[in-house]
N, C-alpha and C positions, 0 to 999 in steps of 0.2 A: 700458422698463427697470424691474427689479424694485426696488421702495422697501421690501419687508419684510426688512429686514437681519437679525433672528434667523432668519426662515426661510430666506434666502438664505444665511446662515452654515451652517446644518444642511446644506442640500443641497450646499454647496461641499465639506464635510466628507465627506459620502457619495460624492461623485465621486472625491475623493482617495484614498480607502479603496478604490475599487472596482478601481482598476488601478495600475501601477508609477508611470508619468509621466504629465503631462498638459500640453501647450503650453497658455501663457497666454492666446493668443487663442482656443484652443478653449473654453477654462474660460469665458471671458467671452461666448462665443457660447451656450453651455448655460444660463449664468444670466441672460442677457438684459442684461447690464452693459457696463460700458467695462473696458478693461485697467487702467485706474488704480483702479476699483473692487476689481478682483480682488486687486491689490496690497495695497491697505489692508485687505481682508478675510483675506488670507494674513497679515499682520502681526497681526491681531485674534486668530488662531487660535493663532498663537505664543505671544502672550501668555497664552493660556489654557492653555498647556503642550504644544501639538502641534508636534513637530519638523518643520517643512515645510522641505525643501531647495529652492533655487532655483538655476536655472543661467541663463546669459546666452549672448546670440548669436542666430542665426538659429532654431538647433534648440532655444532655451531654454525651460524649463517648469518645474513643480513637482512635486515627489514627496514623500509623505509619508514621513519617515524614521524611524528608532528612536532614542528618547531614553534619558535615564537613568531617568525613571519611566514607568508605562504610564497614558496620558490615557484619558479617556471614550471607549468606541467606539460608533458610531451603527449600529444594526443595523435591518434591517426585519423584518417578522413572520416570513417564511420563515427568514431568517439565525438569528433568535433560537431558533426551533425546532430548526432543524439543530445549532445549538451545544448545547442543551439535551439532545437525544437523544446527540450524541456524548458528552456528558460522562455521562451515565447508563451508555452502554455501554463507556466508557474504563474502569471499574472491573475489567472482565474482559479488557482488551485487553492485546496482547503488547508493553507499552512499559514498560520497568523503572521502578518509582517513581512511576508516574503514578496509583494507585488513591486515595491519600488527599488529592493535590492536586485530583483530579477531584471526589471528594466535597466539598471546601471550595468550590471554583468554582461546583459545581452549587447549593450553598445560597445563595450571594450571587445567583445568577442568578434562583432561585425566588423571593426575596424582591421582585424587582421585575418579574416576568412578569404581563403582565394576564391577567385570568381566562380569556379565549378562548384564548389561547396555552397557558397551563397546562393545558386541557381536552384540546388538541391533543397535547401531550406526553405527557400520562397516557395517552391512546388508544396512542399508540405503545408506552409502556412495560408496558402490559397485555397487549399481543400479542407482544412480542419475548421470545425465550428464548434467553440468550447460553450458550454452549458454551465449553469450554476445550479447545484441541486438545492432546491428550498429546504431550509432548515439544517444546513451543513453547520458542521461545528468545527471551527479551525484548530489544527494541532499545534504544539508548541515545537518550533524548529529545533530548539536544543533537546527536547525529549526524544524527537524524531532522529536526530543525528546520534545520540547515545545508543538508542535501541537498533539502529541500522549497524552501527560498528559491532555491536554485541551478536547480532545475527550473522554478520559476514565472518567474525572471528571465533565463533562457538564458544562464547564466553557466557558463563551463568549470571543473570542479573537479578537484583532485589528491589523491590519498590512496594510503596503503598498502593492500595487499590481500593476503592469505593465500589461494591458489587450492585447488583440490582435492587437489593432490599435497601441499600443506604448505608449498609454496614461496613466500615473500613477496616482493612487488616493488611498485614505484611504479607508479600508473596516472594516466593525464590524460584526462578523460572529459568528453563533452558529456551531461550528464544530462537524461532525459526523462521517467521517472516513478518513483513509488515504488508497489510493488505488496506488499500484505499477503496471503499465502496459506499454509494449513497450518502455522500456529503461526511463521511467520518472515516477515521482511522483505526485500525485495529492491530494488535500484536498478537500473533499466533506462536504458542509455545508450549512447552511440557511444564506443567506446575509440579515442582517437586514435592510440596506439601499434599496435595490431592492425589499425588501418582496417577495424573491423568493429562490429556491435552486439553487446553483452554484457549479461549481467545478473549484478549483484554481491550476495551475501549480506550483510547488513548486520552480522551477527555476526562476520564475517571482515575487515571494513573498519575502518580505523583512520586518524584524523587527518584528515577532509576539509576542504579549504580551498579556498573560490572564489578564482581568480586574476585577478578583475575583467576578465576578457575575454569580451565577449558574442559569440554565435554565433547564426546562423540556423537554426532547428529542422530536421532531416533529416525526409522522410517515413519512418515506421514501415515495417518490411518484413512488417507482419501487419495483420490488421483493428484490433487493439487492443493495448495493453501487457500486458493479461491474457492474451491468446491468445498474444502471443510467448513470455511467460514459460512459460506451459504446455507449448508446444511445446518449448522448450528444455530443460525439465526431463525430459520425456519421452525426449528424444534424447540425453541427456548421456552421455557416456562413463563409465558405472558400472563398477564393479570385479567386480559379480557381475551376470549377466543371466540370462534365462529365458523362455521362452513358454509360457503353460499353455493347452491347447484345452479348453473348458468346454462342458458340454452342458447350455447354458441360453442363453436369448435375451441378445444384448448389452445391451438395455436393462436388464435383470434384473440381470445381472452388474456393471453400471455403478453401480446402487444399492447394490451390496454392498460395493463397495470403499470404503475410507475416503479415498483420495486418486484419484478418477476423473478423471485428466487426458486432455485432448481428445488423441487418437490412441493411448491405453493400450489401448483396447478396440475390436477390430475384428470384425464380424458375418462369419461363414461362412455361415450361412443362417438361418431364421427361429428355429431351435432350437439353435443353437451359435455360438461366438465364440472368438476368441483374445485372452489379455491378455499384452501385453509388458510383463515385470517386470524392473526394474533398481534396484539399491541398492548403496551402498558396504559396507553390513553385511548378511550372509545372513539376520538374524532380521527385517530390514524387509520382505524378499521373502515369509519366513514369514508375517508380518502381514498381506499380501495374501491369501495362499494359504487360510489359515485362516478367512476369510470368505466363500469360495465354497461355498456350500451347494447343491452338485451334483457329479457326477463330472467329473474332469478328468485329463488326461495333461500331463506337464511334459516339456518339452525343454530342458535345461540341463547345463551340465557337472557332471561327477561329483561334485565337492566340494559344490556346490550342492544336488544331490539328496540327496547323504548328510546334509548339516546339516539339511535340510528334513525327512527321513526322522527325525531324532533329535528335531526339535521335535516331531513329530507323535506319536512314541513317549510324550514326556513329557506330552503333552496327554491321549493315551489312559491314562496310568499315572493321571493326576490324576482323569480322568473315572471310569475303572473300568470302561469299555466301549468296544467299538469301533463299537458301532451308532449313536452320536450325530452321526459326522461321516462323510461320504461317504470311500471309500477311494480314494486317489489311485493313478494307475498311472504307472510311471516307464517 
């Protein structure tokens, strides 16, 4: 039986912070103590300001709840380094209003970081170069927090959502993951109204509320949340579409594109490939085409080709020469 009460308390706190809920008997086994000792240690944590909730019955257990004030957190070395790096990069993150808060939190954390961990954080900082994605849409941190908790706890959420057409409606979703890509945040989840997987842009999502109903997670229809989102974006029913056949290797073209989503570039042979273009605004297609540093032919509706030609003319007028960009054939 563990007789080191301070050490046991720290171990108990670490366990409570590591997952949503613990059965009392399992905690006792992990700590090498009796159920009665666990109950006493739980009371000590409550006296120190940690809001530990308890449930009774056969499936009863303990969980670390959210209180009025934030109590001290117990972090191991890797967790402390991860938080420090996250705070440093948060200054350039696409989360609204987080910059100043991240700086204040980082200052507090640096005061207590041991020198060995400070060196690890400094190494990461020296090698990471943050970039800002043009057209990024900041996410509401409160919305992120609600959805992240629902993903973690497997709780159904309801919210209002404005689709691509601009029509708003209520959604009831089993949330799976939050994905940040190309300057936007997305929620991936199973839409119970449509009986299918969907991704939702957070800037179109309003008032998410957990309904306190737990669910068993479904298997993803893809290798990962990021892969599913990338495929969904590529195959979305955009207003404008086109296909460019480019006289350059697929790997080279992928490196040129600002948003090289999976399935967007398909090789034809070692020296050419096709690029699937799609957007709700024609100028977004033009942004892809202007990066192609090789000759290409474009198959697209007439309005798209005329808009692209107008963009190309403006670029040529600005540059003063037609030799700086390859001439596209329509």
